[in-house]
Structures are given as C-alpha cells and as structure tokens.
NUFI-677659 format. One record per atom (N, C-alpha, C, O): y, z, x negated. Coordinates in steps of 0.2 Angstrom, whole numbers, plus 5000, padded with zeros to 4 digits. Layout:
YZX/...
//
This chain:
499650004995/499949994999/500649994996/500650044992/501149974996/501649954993/502249994995/502349995001/502550034990/503250084991/503950064986/503950044981/504350084991/504950074985/504950134980/504850194981/505050104974/504850164969/505650184967/505850164962/506050224971/506550264971/506750284966/507150254962/506350334963/506450354957/506650304951/507150314946/506250254952/506150184945/506850164948/507350194944/507150124953/507550104954/508350154952/508950134952/508350214951/508850244950/508850254943/509450244940/508350264939/508350244932/508750164930/509250154927/508450124933/508750064933/509550064933/509950054929/509750094941/510450114939/510950124935/511550094935/510550184931/510850224926/510850194922/511250214917/510450134920/510250084915/510950054914/511350054909/510950014920/511349944918/512149974921/512649954918/512150004926/512750034928/513250034923/513850024925/513150044917/513750074913/514049984909/514549984906/513449934910/513949854909/514149834913/514349774911/514349854920/514449804924/515149794927/515349784933/515549814922/516349824924/516649784918/516449764913/517249764919/517549724916/518549744919/518749784923/518849704913/519649704916/519849654921/519449594921/520249664924/520349624929/519849594935/519849544937/519549634936/519149624939/518849664944/519349684947/518149704947/517849764948/518149834946/518049864940/518349864951/518649924949/519349914946/519649964943/519749854945/520449874940/520849854947/521249814946/520749884953/521149884959/521349954959/521250004955/521649964966/521950014968/521450074968/520950044967/521450154970/520950194969/520750224975/521250254977/520250224978/520050204985/519850284986/520250324983/519350304990/519150374992/519050434987/519150494988/518750394980/518750444975/519250464972/519250474966/519750454975/520450474969/520450554971/520450594966/520350584975/520450644975/519750704977/519850764980/519250664973/518650704976/518050704971/518150694965/517450704973/516850724969/516250664971/516350634976/515850664968/515250624970/515050644978/514950614983/514850714976/514650744984/515050734988/514650734993/515650734989/516050684993/515750634997/515850635003/515350584993/515250534997/514350514998/514150465000/514050584998/513450584998/513450625005/513550685007/513050575011/512950605017/512650665019/512150675015/512750705024/512450775024/511850755026/511350795024/511550705029/510850695030/510550665026/509950645028/510750645020/510350595014/509650615016/509550675017/509250555015/508350585012/508250625007/507850665006/508950595002/508650624994/509250644993/509750634996/509150674988/509650704982/509650724976/509350784976/509850704970/509850744964/510450754960/510450724955/510850784961/511650794959/511650864956/511150894956/512350884953/512650924950/513350964954/513950934955/513251014956/513951054959/514251054954/514851034956/514251084948/514451084943/514351054937/513851054935/514851024932/514751004925/514151054922/513951114923/513951004919/513451074913/513751084908/514151054905/513551154907/513951174901/514051154894/513651124891/514651144891/514751114886/514451134880/514151084877/514351194878/513851194874/513151184874/512851194870/512951164881/512251134881/512051074880/511551044877/512851034884/512850954880/512950954874/512650904871/513250994869/513350984863/512950984858/513050964852/512451014861/511751044857/511350984858/510950974854/511250944864/510850904864/511150824861/510750774859/512050814862/512350774857/512050774849/511950724846/512150844849/512050854840/511250834839/511050804833/510750834843/510050834841/510150754843/510050724837/510250714847/510050644847/510450624841/510250574838/511150644838/511350614833/510950624826/511050584822/510550654826/509950644820/509450594820/509150584815/509450554826/508950504827/509350444830/509050404834/510150424828/510550384832/510050304829/510050254834/509750304826/509450234823/509050194829/509150134832/508750264831/508250234837/508650184842/508450134843/509150204846/509450134849/509550084847/509550044852/509650064840/509949984838/509249964837/509149904837/508550014836/507849984834/507449984843/506949954843/507750014848/507649994855/507949934857/507649894861/508449914855/508849854858/508649794854/508549744856/508349814847/508149754844/507349734847/507049674847/507149774848/506249774850/506349754861/505949744865/506949744861/506949714869/507249644867/507049594868/507749654863/507749564859/507349534857/507449474856/506749564855/506449514851/505849494858/505549444858/505749534862/505249534868/505749474873/505449424875/506049484874/506649424878/506649354873/506449304875/506749364868/506649314863/505949274865/506049214867/505449304865/504849264864/504649234871/504149194872/505049244875/505149204882/505449154884/505249104888/506249164879/506649124880/507149124875/507749124877/507149114868/507449124862/508249114863/508649154861/508349064867/508949054869/509249074876/509849054878/508949114880/509049134884/509649184884/509749224880/510049174891/510549234890/510349294892/510649344891/509749304893/509449384892/509649414885/509949464884/509449354880/509449384873/510049384871/510149424867/510649344872/511249354871/511749424874/512249434872/511349444878/511749494883/511249554878/511649584874/510749564877/510449604873/510749624866/510949674864/510749554863/511349554857/511949594856/512049644853/512249564861/512849594862/512949674865/513549704864/512449704868/512349774869/512249814862/512549864860/511649774859/511449784853/512049794846/511849834841/512549774845/513149764842/513449824843/513749844838/513449854851/513949924853/513549984851/513750034849/512749964850/512550034848/512250024839/511750054837/512649984836/512349994829/512850044825/513450034824/512450094822/512750124816/513250194823/513750224822/512950194826/513250244830/512850314835/512450304839/513050354834/512750404838/512750384844/512950334846/512250444849/512350424856/513050444858/513250404863/513450504855/513950534858/514450484856/514950484860/514450434851/514950384852/514950324855/515350274855/514350324858/514150284862/514450294868/514750254872/514250344869/514550374876/515250384877/515450374883/515750404873/516450394871/516750324872/517350324875/516250274870/516650224870/516550194877/516850144878/516250204880/515950184887/516350244893/516250244900/516750274889/517150294896/516850354897/517250394900/516150384897/515750444898/515950494896/516250484891/515850544899/515950614897/515150654899/514950654905/514850684894/514350744899/514550784904/514150794909/515250814902/515350854908/515550814915/516050824918/515150774916/515250734921/514950744928/514350754928/515150744932/514850744940/514550684943/514750624941/513950704948/513450654948/513250674953/513350734955/512950624955/512350624964/512050544964/512350484965/511450564963/511050504965/510550534972/510250584972/510750464978/510750484984/510450444988/510050404986/510550444994/510150384999/510550365004/510650405009/510850315005/511350255011/511150215013/511150165009/510950205018/510850145022/510150125020/509950075021/509650185018/508950165018/508950145010/508450125007/509550135007/509350135000/509650164995/510150194997/509450174988/509750224983/510450194980/510650134978/510750264980/511250244976/511450294971/511350354972/511850274965/511950324961/512750324957/513050284954/513050384959/513750394958/513950444955/513850494956/514350414948/514550484943/515250484940/515450424940/515550524939/516350524936/516450504928/516150524924/516850454927/516950414921/517550464917/518150464919/517350484913/518150504907/518650464907/519150484908/518450394905/518950354903/518850294907/518550254904/519050274913/518850194915/519050134911/518850074912/519650154908/520050094904/519650094897/519750044894/519150134895/518650124890/518150094891/517750064887/518150104897/517350074900/517449984902/517149934900/517949974904/518149904905/518249894898/517849854899/518349894891/518549874888/517949864883/517949824878/517449914885/516749904883/516449844886/516149804882/516549824891/516149774895/516549704894/516249654893/517149704893/517549644890/517149634884/516849574884/517149664878/516749664873/516249634874/516149584872/515749664877/514949644879/515149564881/514949524877/515449554885/515449494888/515649434884/515449374884/516149474880/516449424874/515849384870/515749324869/515649444867/514849434861/514449384866/514449334864/514149404871/513849354876/513849304881/513449284885/514549304879/514649214880/514749204887/514749154889/514649264892/514449254899/514949304903/515349344900/514849294908/515449334914/514749364920/514249324922/514949414921/514349454926/514849434934/515449444935/514249414939/514549394944/514949454948/514649504948/515449434951/515849464956/515749454964/515349424967/516349504968/516249474973/516749534977/516849584974/517049534982/517549594985/517349584991/517149534995/517649664994/517349675002/517949725001/518049774997/518449705007/519049735009/519449755003/519549705001/519549795000/520149794995/519849814986/520249814981/519049834988/518949844982/518349794979/517849784983/518449764972/518149704970/517349744968/517349804967/516949714967/516149734964/515649674963/515649624966/515349704958/514849654955/514249644959/513949684963/514049594958/513349574964/512749554959/512849504954/512449574959/511749544955/511249544961/510949584964/511349464961/510549454965/509849434962/509849404957/509449454966/508849434964/508549364966/508449344971/508549324960/508349254961/507849234967/507849174971/507349294967/506949274971/506949294979/506549294983/507849304980/508049324986/507749414988/508049434993/507449444986/506949504988/507549564989/507549604994/508149534984/508649604985/509349604979/509349554975/509749644979/510249644974/510549714973/510549754977/510749724966/511249764964/511849774964/512149734959/512349804967/513149814966/513349844964/513149894967/513949854960/514249904956/515049894957/515349854959/515249954955/515949944957/516250014953/515850054951/517050014951/517350044949/517750104955/518350094956/517550144957/518050184963/518650224960/518350274958/519050224959/519550264955/519250274950/519050224947/519050344949/518650374942/518150374942/517850404938/517850334948/517050364948/516850294948/517150244950/515950294944/515650214946/515050234949/514650274948/515050184955/514450194961/514150104957/514450054955/513450134958/512850094961/512550084964/512250144966/512350034968/511850024973/511249974973/511449934969/510649964975/510249934977/510149924985/510149964990/510249844985/510149844994/509849784995/509949734992/509449795000/509149725002/509649655004/510149655007/509249605002/509549535003/509649525012/510049475013/509549555016/509649555023/510249615023/510849595024/510249675021/510849725021/511549685022/511749645018/511949695027/512449655028/513049695025/512949745022/513649685026/514249715025/514349805026/514449845022/514149795034/514249875035/513649915030/513749975028/513249895029/512749925023/513149915016/513049955011/513349895016/513649875010/514249925008/514349955003/514649925014/515249975014/515150045014/515650085012/514350075017/514250125016/513950145009/514150195006/513650115007/513250114999/513950134995/513950184991/514550084996/514950084992/515450134991/515750144987/515350174998/515950235001/516450205003/517050235002/516350165006/516950125009/517150155018/517750135021/516650185020/516750215026/516650285027/516150315026/517150325029/517150385030/516550415031/516250385036/516250465030/515550495032/515650535038/516150565039/515250545043/515350615048/515350685046/515650735048/514850685041/515050745036/514550735029/513950705028/514950755024/514650725017/514450815015/514750865017/513950805011/513350855006/514050895004/514050945006/514650885001/514950944999/515250995006/515251055007/515350945010/515650975015/514951015020/515051065023/514651005020/513951035023/513851095019/513451145022/513951105013/513751145008/512851165007/512551215005/512651105009/511851115008/511651115001/511151155000/511851094997/511551084991/511851154990/511351194992/512251174989/512451244986/512151304991/511951344987/511951314995/511351344998/510751334996/510351374996/510651284995/509851264991/509751304985/509251344984/510351294980/510351324974/510351404973/510051434968/510651424979/510551504982/509851524984/509551564981/509651494987/508951504989/508351504985/507851544986/508451434979/507851434975/508051454968/507751434964/508551504967/508951524961/509151484957/509051504951/509351414958/509251364953/510251364952/510651394955/510351344946/510951344942/511251284948/510951254952/512051274946/512351224950/512451154946/512851104947/511951154941/512151104935/511651044936/511750984934/511051044940/510651004942/510151004947/509651024945/510150994952/509651024958/509750964963/510250934963/509150974966/508950914973/508550914977/508250954975/508250884982/507850884985/507650804989/508150774991/507150794990/506650734993/506550755002/506050795002/506750735006/506450745013/505950685014/506050625014/505450725014/504850685014/504850635021/504750575022/505050685026/504850645033/505350575031/505050525032/505950585030/506550545030/506450485026/506650425028/506150495019/505850445013/505350395018/505250335018/504950445019/504350395023/504750365029/504950305027/504850365033/505150345039/505650295036/505550235038/506150295031/506650225028/506250185024/506250125023/505750225020/505550175015/504850155015/504650115010/504250165021/503850145020/503850085022/503950075028/503650015017/503549945022/502749905020/502549845018/502349985023/501649935025/501749935033/501249965035/502149905037/502149905043/501949845044/502049815039/501749815050/501349755051/502149725053/502549745056/502049645051/502449595054/502649595060/502349645063/503149575065/503549575068/503049525073/502849535079/502849475070/502449425074/501649435074/501149405076/501649495072/500749515071/500449535080/500849565084/499949515081/499649545086/499549615088/499149645085/500049655095/499949705095/500349745090/500149805088/500949715088/501349735082/501849785083/501949825078/502049785090/502349845091/502049925093/502249975093/501449905095/500949975096/500549985089/500250035087/500649935085/500249945078/500649985071/500450025067/501449955075/501850005071/501950055073/502050095069/502150085080/501950165082/501450195079/501450255076/501050165079/500250205077/500450215070/500150275068/500650185067/500750195060/501350245058/501250265052/501750255060/502350295061/502250365061/502450415058/501650365067/501450445070/501050455062/501150495059/500650415061/500150445056/500550455051/500550515050/501050425047/501450415042/501850485044/501850525040/502150505049/502450565050/501950645049/502050695046/501650625050/500950675051/500950695044/501150745041/500750655041/500650655033/501350695030/501350745026/502150675033/502650695030/502650785033/502850835029/502550795038/502450855040/502050895035/502250955034/501550875033/500950895030/501450945023/501451005021/501850875020/502250925014/502750885015/502750825013/503250925018/503950905021/504650915017/505250905019/504450945011/505050925008/504750955000/504250984998/505350904995/504950934986/505750944985/506250914987/505751014983/506551034981/506651024973/506250984973/506951044967/506951044961/507451064959/507951044962/507651104952/508351124948/508151164944/507651194944/508751164939/508651204932/508751284935/509251304938/508251324934/508251394935/508751424929/509151464930/508751394923/508951414915/509051354912/508651324910/509751344910/510051304907/510451334901/510951354903/510351344894/510651374889/510351314883/509851284883/511051324878/510751274872/510051284868/509751244865/510051354870/509151374868/508551384870/508051394867/508751364877/508351374882/508351344890/508951334893/507951324892/507951284899/507451294901/506951294898/507351314910/506951304914/506951284919/507451304922/506451224922/506751204927/506051194932/505451194931/506251194939/505751204944/505551154948/505951104949/505251144951/504851084957/504451114962/503851104961/504651134967/504151154973/503951104976/504451064974/503551074980/503051034985/502851064991/502251064992/503251094994/503351135001/502751105007/502651045009/502451135007/501651115012/501751165019/501951225020/501551115023/501351155030/501251225028/501251245023/501251285034/501151335032/500451365033/500351425031/500051335035/499151325036/498951315029/498651355025/499251245027/498851215021/499051275015/498551315013/499651285013/499951335009/499451395008/499351425003/499351425015/498851475016/498151475013/497851515009/497951405016/497351385011/497251375005/496751375002/497651375004/497951344994/497851424990/497851424984/497951484995/497951544991/497451564988/497451614984/496851544989/496451574984/496151534978/495751554974/496451494978/496151434972/496251484965/495751504962/496751494964/497151524957/496351564955/495951604959/496251544947/495851604946/496251624939/496651594935/495951684938/496451724932/496351674925/495751654923/496751664923/496851634915/496951674910/497451714909/496351684906/496451714900/496851684893/496651624891/497451714891/497651704886/498351664890/498751634886/498451674896/499051644897/499751674895/500251654897/499751724890/500251764887/500251764880/500451814877/499751704879/499651694872/499751644867/499551644861/500151614871/500151554867/500751534862/500751484859/501351584863/501851574860/501751574853/501251604850/502051524849/501851514842/501451434843/501651384840/501051434846/500351374845/500651304844/501251284845/500351274842/500451184842/500451164847/500851124849/499851174851/499551144857/499351204860/499151244857/499251204869/498751214871/498751194878/499151174882/498051214879/497851164889/497351224891/496851254888/497651224897/497051284901/497151254907/497551204907/496751274912/496751274919/496051334922/495451334920/496451354927/495951404931/496151394939/496651394942/495451394941/495251384948/494551394949/494051374947/494751444955/494051464960/493851384962/494151344966/493151364959/492851284960/492551304968/492551254972/492351374972/492151354977/492951364982/493151314985/493151394982/493851404984/494051314986/494251294991/493951294979/494251224979/493751184984/494051154988/493251184983/492551144988/492951164995/493151114999/493051234996/493151265004/493651225007/493751195013/494151235003/494851205003/494851105004/495151085010/494651075001/494350995001/493951015007/494351005012/493751025008/493051015013/493451025018/493250985023/493851065020/494351085027/494751035029/494851015035/495051005024/495350935024/495050865025/495250815028/494550865022/494050805023/493850835031/493550795035/493850865032/493550895039/494050875045/493950865051/494650885041/495150855048/495350805047/495450785053/495350745042/495450685043/494850645047/494950615052/494250665044/493650625048/493450655055/493050635059/493750715058/493750745064/494350675068/494150635072/494850675066/495450635069/495750585062/496250595059/495150535061/495550465058/496150455057/496450465062/496550415052/497150395052/496750315054/496250285052/497350285062/497150235064/497650175061/497550115063/498250185058/498550155054/498150115049/497950145044/498050045049/497550015044/497750005035/497349995030/498350025035/498650045027/498550115026/498950135022/498050165031/498050215028/497250215027/496950265024/496750155030/495950175028/495750205023/495250235023/496050195017/495850215009/495850315012/495350345010/496250335015/496150405016/495750425019/495550475017/495450385026/494950395029/494150385023/493750425024/494050345020/493650325016/493450385011/492950415010/494050405009/494150445003/493950515005/493650555001/493950535011/493850595016/493050585016/492750635016/492950555015/492050545019/491750555012/491150565011/492050545006/491750554998/492050604995/491750614990/492450634997/492550704995/492050744998/491850784994/491850725006/491450785007/490650785004/490250835003/490550725002/489850714998/489850744990/489350764987/490650744987/490650764981/490650824980/490450854975/490950854987/490950924987/490250964989/490151024989/489850904991/489250954995/488650954987/488050964988/489050934980/488350934974/488351024973/488851054973/487751044972/487551114971/487851114965/488151174964/487751074959/488051084952/488751114952/488751174950/489251084956/489851124959/489751204958/489951254955/489251194963/489451294966/488751324958/488551374959/488551294954/488251314949/488651344943/488551394940/489251274944/489751294939/490151364942/490151414938/490451364948/490851404951/490651484949/491051534947/489951484949/489751564948/489651564941/489451624939/489751514936/489651534929/490351514926/490251514920/490951484927/491551514926/492151474928/491951414931/492851494928/493251484933/493851474928/494351454931/493851464923/494451444918/494351434912/493751454910/494651394908/494651354903/495251374898/495851384901/495351384891/495951384889/495751374882/495151404880/496351324878/496151314871/496951304869/497451264871/496951374865/497551364860/497451354855/497051384852/497851304852/497851284845/498551314841/499151304842/498251344836/498651374832/498851324826/499551324826/498551294823/498651244819/498251174823/497751184826/498551114822/498151054826/498551004820/499151004820/498150964815/498350914812/497850864813/497250874815/498250794812/497850724811/497850684805/498350664802/497250674804/497150634796/497750574796/497850534801/498050574790/498550514790/498450484783/498850494779/497750444784/497750414777/498250344773/498550294776/498250364766/498850334761/499450374761/500050344760/499450444763/500050484765/499750544760/499350584762/500250544755/500250614749/500050664754/500250664760/499650734752/499650794756/499650784762/499950824765/499250734765/498950724770/498250764773/497950784768/498050774776/497350804778/496950734779/497150694782/496250734777/495750674777/495450674783/495350614785/495350744786/495150734792/495550794797/496050824795/495450794803/495750844809/495650904807/495050934806/496250944806/496151024805/496251054811/496651024815/495951104813/496051144820/495951224818/495451254814/496351254820/496251324822/496751364826/497351364825/496251414831/496551414836/495851464842/495651524841/495851454845/495651514852/495251444859/495551404862/494551444860/494251434866/494251484869/493751514866/494451524875/494351554881/494151544886/494451514890/493551564888/493251544896/493151614901/492851664901/493551584906/493551634911/492851654914/492351624911/492751684918/492051694923/492051744925/492351794923/491651764934/491551794934/490951854934/490851904937/490551814930/489751824926/489851824919/489551774917/490251844914/490351824908/489451824906/489251774903/489051864906/488351874903/487951804907/487451764905/488251794915/487751724915/488051654913/487751594913/488851664910/489051614908/488551604899/488251554899/488551624896/488151664890/487551614892/487351554889/487251634896/486451594897/486751524897/486451494894/487251494901/487351414901/487451404895/487251344894/487651424891/487951414885/487351394880/487451354875/486751434881/486251424877/486051354874/485951334869/486151324879/485851224877/486651184873/486551124871/487151224873/487651214869/488051224864/488551194861/487851294864/488251324858/487751394855/487851454855/486951364854/486451414854/486751464850/486551524851/487251464845/487251514839/487851574841/488051624838/487951554847/488551604852/488151634857/488351694858/487651604861/487151614863/486851684861/486851734865/486551674854/486151714850/486351784849/485951824848/486951794848/487451834847/487151914853/487051964850/487051904855/486751944862/487651984862/487852034858/487951944865/488551984865/488652024873/488651994878/488852084873/489052134878/489852124882/490352094880/489752144888/490552144889/490952204886/490652254885/491652194884/491952234880/491552264875/491452324876/491452234873/490852244865/490952234858/491452194858/490752234852/491152214845/491152154845/490852114848/491552134841/491752064838/491052034835/490652074834/490951984835/490451974832/490451894828/490451844831/490351894821/490351824818/489651784821/489051794823/490051714820/489751664822/489351604816/489751574813/488651624817/488551584810/488951514810/489251484814/488951504803/489151424801/488651364805/488051374807/488851324807/488451254809/488951194807/489551184808/488451164801/488751094799/488851044804/489251004802/488651054809/488651004814/489250994819/489350944822/489651064818/490251074821/490851054817/490851064811/491351014820/491850984817/492451014817/492950984820/492251084813/492751124813/492651164806/492151174803/493251184803/493151214797/493351304798/493551324804/493351344794/493451424794/493051464799/492651444803/493151514796/492651584800/492751564809/493251544812/492151584812/492251594818/492051644821/491751684817/492151684826/491951764829/492051734836/492451684837/491651784840/491451794847/491651854850/491451904846/491951864855/492051924859/491951904869/492051854872/491651964871/491551964877/491952014879/491952064876/492452004884/492552054891/492252054897/491852014898/492452094902/492052094907/492352034913/492152034918/492851994910/493051924915/493151884910/493551854913/493051864904/492951804900/492651814892/492551864890/492451754889/492351744884/492551694878/492551634879/492651724872/493251704869/492851684861/492451714858/493151614859/492851604852/493451584850/493851554852/493551614843/494051594838/493951574830/493651604826/494251524829/494151474823/494651474819/495151444820/494551494813/495051484807/495151554805/494951604808/495451534800/495851604795/496251654800/496651624803/496151734799/496551764807/496551774813/496751824816/496151714815/496151714822/495751774826/495951794832/495351784822/495051854825/495351914827/495251964830/495751904824/496251984823/496651994831/496852054832/496751934834/497151934841/496551894847/496751874852/496051894845/495651854848/495551924855/495451894860/495651984854/495652024859/495952014865/495852024871/496752014861/497352024865/497351954869/497551964875/497051904867/497151834869/496651844875/496851804880/496051894877/495551874882/495851914887/495451944892/496551934887/496751984893/496951944898/497251884896/496951954904/496951904910/497551934915/497451994917/497951924918/498551924922/497951934930/497551884930/497851984934/497451974941/497851924946/497751874949/498651964945/499051924949/499451844948/499951824952/499251814944/499351764939/499151694945/498651704948/499551644946/499351614952/499351524949/499351474952/499251524941/499351454936/498651424939/498151464939/498651374941/498051334940/498051264937/497551224938/498551254931/498751214924/499351254921/499851274923/498951244915/499551254909/499451234904/498951224901/500151214900/500151144896/500651154889/501251154890/500451164885/501151194882/501151144874/500651144870/501551134872/501751104866/502251134861/502851154863/502151144856/502451184849/502851114845/502651064845/503251134842/503751084837/503251034832/503250974831/502751094830/502351094825/501851004827/501650964823/501851014834/501250944839/501650904838/501350854837/502250894839/502550844837/502850824832/503150774831/502850864828/502950844821/502350804819/502450754815/501550824820/501150784820/500850724823/500450684822/501250724828/501150664833/501650574828/501450514826/502350614828/502750584823/502550564817/502650514814/502250614815/502050594808/501450534808/501350494803/501150544813/500650494812/500750414814/500450364811/501350414819/501550354818/501950334813/502150274813/502250384809/502650344804/502050314799/502050254796/501650364798/500950334795/500750274796/500650234791/500650254804/500350174804/501150134803/501150084800/501550144805/502050104801/502250084795/502550024793/502050154792/502150114784/501550074784/501750074779/501050044785/500450014784/500549954787/500149914785/500949924791/501149864794/501449844787/501649874783/501449774788/501849734783/502549674788/502749624786/502649714796/503049684799/503749704796/503949754794/504049644795/504949684791/505149734796/505249784792/505249754802/505549814807/505249864804/505549914803/504549874803/504149914801/504349984797/504150034798/504849954791/505150014788/505750044793/505750104793/506150014797/506650044802/506250094806/506450144808/505750064807/505250114813/505050174809/505050224813/504750184803/504550214799/504850264798/504650314796/505550254799/506250314796/506350344802/506650404803/506150294807/506650324815/506050384817/506150434821/505350374814/504750424816/504950474811/504950534814/505050474806/505150494800/505750554802/505750614801/506150524805/506850574809/506650604816/506850664817/506250574819/506050604826/505650674824/505750724828/505250664818/504750734816/505150764813/504850824813/505750764811/505950824807/506450844814/506650904815/506650804817/507050834822/506650864827/507050914829/506150874831/505550904835/505450964833/505451014836/505250944825/504951004821/505451064819/505251124819/506151024818/506651094817/506651114823/506451174824/506851084829/507351094835/506951124841/507251144845/506351114841/505851124847/505451194844/505051184839/505351274848/505151314847/504451284853/503851274851/504451284857/503951284862/504251254869/504751264871/503751214871/503951174878/503151194883/502651164881/503151234888/502751254891/502651234900/503051264904/502251184903/502351154908/501851194912/501351204910/501951234918/501251284922/501351244928/501851204929/500851234932/500751204939/500451284944/499951304942/500651304948/500751364950/500651354958/500951314961/500051404962/500051394969/500651444972/500651504971/501151424975/501651484976/501551494985/501151474988/501851514986/501851564994/501851494998/501451485003/502451444997/502451395001/502151324999/502251285003/501851324994/501651244993/501351264983/501051314981/501451204980/501151194975/501951194969/502351144969/502051244965/502651234959/502551224953/502251254950/503051164952/502751164943/503351194941/503851204945/503351234935/503651254931/503751234924/503251224921/504251214921/504451184913/504851234909/505451244911/504651254906/505151294901/505251274893/504851284888/505851254892/505951244885/506151294881/506551324884/505951314873/506251354870/506551314861/506251274858/507351334859/507451284855/507351354850/507351414851/507351314843/507351364837/508051364837/508351404833/
//
C-alpha cells in the first residue's frame, strides 16, 4: 500500500528550501503576514501534525554543535562532490550537474556555521513543520533575507540557469513542477520567513494560498496554546516538540482508495475509511520532544499512544533487564527484556480480534493474513520452552575493536571484553539448557547467589582473556577479559520496576572503531577521491571519540503506550 512519506518530504523541503530565492524575484516584494509573527502563527490549530519550537534553541547548545561540525567541515564538500559525480554518470552535461557544482563551490573550505551565515540562517531561528491543505509545509525564520538572496544569485550565476517563478496575489514564489505531473514544490520568502510547501498537481490557488499563509486562519496553533500545553503535559522543553494525530493523517494521506470509476467505489471507499479509522483509534497519537537540551546532555522522548485496553495488555510484557544500570563507559551494549509468554498472549489476543472481524478493505488484506500466521507462530511449543528458560539478554562490551589490515597498531582480529548477562525466572533451568551450547559453563555447577567461578579456556571460542561466571536468583552472567569479573555481580542486579523492552547504547570508542574501519577501507582504494574520504573519516573518528561519552536508546512500555527514550551525554 502506497503511503505519502511525510517525513521525507519535509526533509527535502529543508534541503532545497534554502536555494530557491533570488534578488528581484520571490520574496523581494512587500512583507506580508509574517511581518510581526512567528512560524507558529501560521500553523492551523487543527493541523494533522507539527514539529516546531516555541522558543529558539539555547545559544550555548547550538554553538557546541557548530564547534563539533567545524571539525569535519570537509564532509560537506565531499558529499557535494559525490552527488555531482552521481549526476554526471546519468547526464555529464545536464543542468543537475551544473547546479550541484555551483552549490559545491559555496560549501568549499567553509564550516557549517560559515555556510549558514552565507545563507542568512541563524541557529537561533524559530521554525515549524506542519500540515496545511493535506500537504506538508515548512516555515522558518531567516536572520538576513538579503544574504539569502545574494547566496542564491551566486548559485544561479554559477549554474547558468534560473529557478522557475510564479506569482499569487502580492507574493512571488518559486514553482518546481514534477515533469510527470504528480506534484510540485513551492517556496517563497514571506517577510523574514521562508515557507516551503509540497502540493499535488491538482490543488488550486486556494490550497496554494493556504500553504503559503496568505489566508487568515480560523485559529493558529500559537493562539490555541496547544503546543505549549503539550510541552507542559509531557515535560518537554520549548525548543523542539510536536505530535502526529494518526487519525487525521490517515484520513488526509491515505491514497489506497479505489478509483472513482471502480465498481461500488463509494461503498468500498467508506469501508476502507472505516477500517483505517479503526487502526487510527488503536494508536491515536504520536508525541515527541526534548526533555533536556544542554551543551553536554540531551534527552529526547517519543510516545506512541495506544488505545487504553491495548496499553493495559502491554503492561506484562517487560521483564527485569540485568545490567540496565551497568552500561556507563561501555563501547557498545545491546539488550532486550521480554516476558515471552506475555508476548504470545498479547499477540494472540490482537490476532484473534482481527480474525473475528477481518478488515474488509482490500488494501489491508495483508493484515488479515498476518493475523492468521501470527496465531500459527505463537503456537510453537519452543516459544514456551524458551519463555521458561530466559526472559532477557544483555551484552555489554567495554572493549570492541575490529581488525584493520594495513594499519599499524591495529588489531589483526576482533577484540572483545565485557559481559553477557541472561535474565531468567529459573537460572538453574537455564544452565541445563546451556549444556549443549556452552558445556564448560554448565559444568561449573553454579548456584544462585553462589561464588564466582572461572570458566575453563576453550580454544574454539573467538574470545581472549579470562572468563568467569556467576549466578543470582534471577540471572546468569559471564564476564570476558581482564578485570571484568570484578563488576560482574553488580552488573547482574535487576530493577523489578524497569519497563524496558529494548536497550541499545554506544560510546565514543565504538564510533571511533567504525570510522577507523572506514578510513582503513578508503586507504586501500586507488580512487583519487579516496584520500579525501580517508581524511574525512579520520576527522569523524577523532570528533566522535573526543566529543561523545555515550548515546543510549531505550524502548519502554509506558502507561499510555510505547515510549522511546534517547539520551546523549557529551564529554
């Protein structure tokens, strides 16, 4: 089923919006509605989705970002060069290549902050991405529209071409029509704001006026106070937050409707609308925002709200995750904790509901089939055997390096040090199951809350360093590497109130390893551009290792649905 990719469209708007202005053309006329307003004053209060800020980000935060980006300023020119080469393969003398070369010239030898200054953009801007007339719109403040126009004038001159323009009422705008006639992108400078919108080819001037903010709103999001109230309810900062009203989005953007001339089209359309509305009621809203935004610490949360009965049925799913508080300083960690029997019960209940009242819309036939298959898969006896043996697995790597042939002082084979922690309702039963996979661990005769025991070396295992094992009344843990056994007992501790289903963490050293590998691969290439790529990868390696302490992403069961929490700590 084909869906409109709203997020992708908005990103495209952000990417192309800055190069669609010029002197004497769109935006060069009189200031319109935005003269004394902010972006939120142009967002309809009933918009289907919005991502915006009530206040500009703190300058200390944006300055810290700019300083980090400055360390890898060469990456912008490199990316432009790669895009130019890709376009040249399709049409060496095409206009796309000329535009890309013109843009690349503006990025050459400049930092991100310098580029933004030349564009007339300040990181302390206010912005909003939202829905108008069933299409996505991006609007943000310009620090200096004159600089923006000068930038575009240089790009146009270097490209030897002009961007297409049109006019509605007193506002000039840029009009990029899809050659296939499937839609168009429009953009304009409205006073000191840039507005970019995506429209279908069939939408008329009324929709265009709405998208560009030329028609007064019944009520704006700013006047309604809706976003401010959302921030207060969920503890979000005023610097970036938003929501997606699932019901409205599905009603607006579902294009899996039957053709108007299809047999029984009206009845089928009503049937599909009813089915999609039922899905939207099951997950009515997605809300997101920063709960912390500081130069050295950031936390962002996103909540998928679920229907009350579904959210209640999810509550038994989480299981205690050993090592949830033992990832500080690790290079890499990955863990999941789930009561598999509760998962089967939840999945079966949802599948039963669909089987009892299958979707009638043809576009949702896959969901009907999926419900039947789910019933079969969750009837597997092996799942219930596994559920009795373990309910959580957590790998915490304090050291993780990859081989990098050709580089001095690089390891010849992967190196790992850390811990493997397995949560279980019956650790003794788990040890019995491990007999066929790790007999040296099973032979240790571990006892709940007993003593730490050394695991005999096994040449067939791809790890180096001493190994130790320990059992508690809720988990079994194995440490690998020098000094790891000293913290094994503490790592096995669990928080019974923890609601985490999935936990992923990365330290600066992990990113350093990844970019070091990329630099090593580039060093082996004969491509003339490889040397620049190697330097960029080395710069990224240095930046991430020196700036990132740890990044953690958790997926939790919350009272109202599924919550995603990302936390970044900088050095």
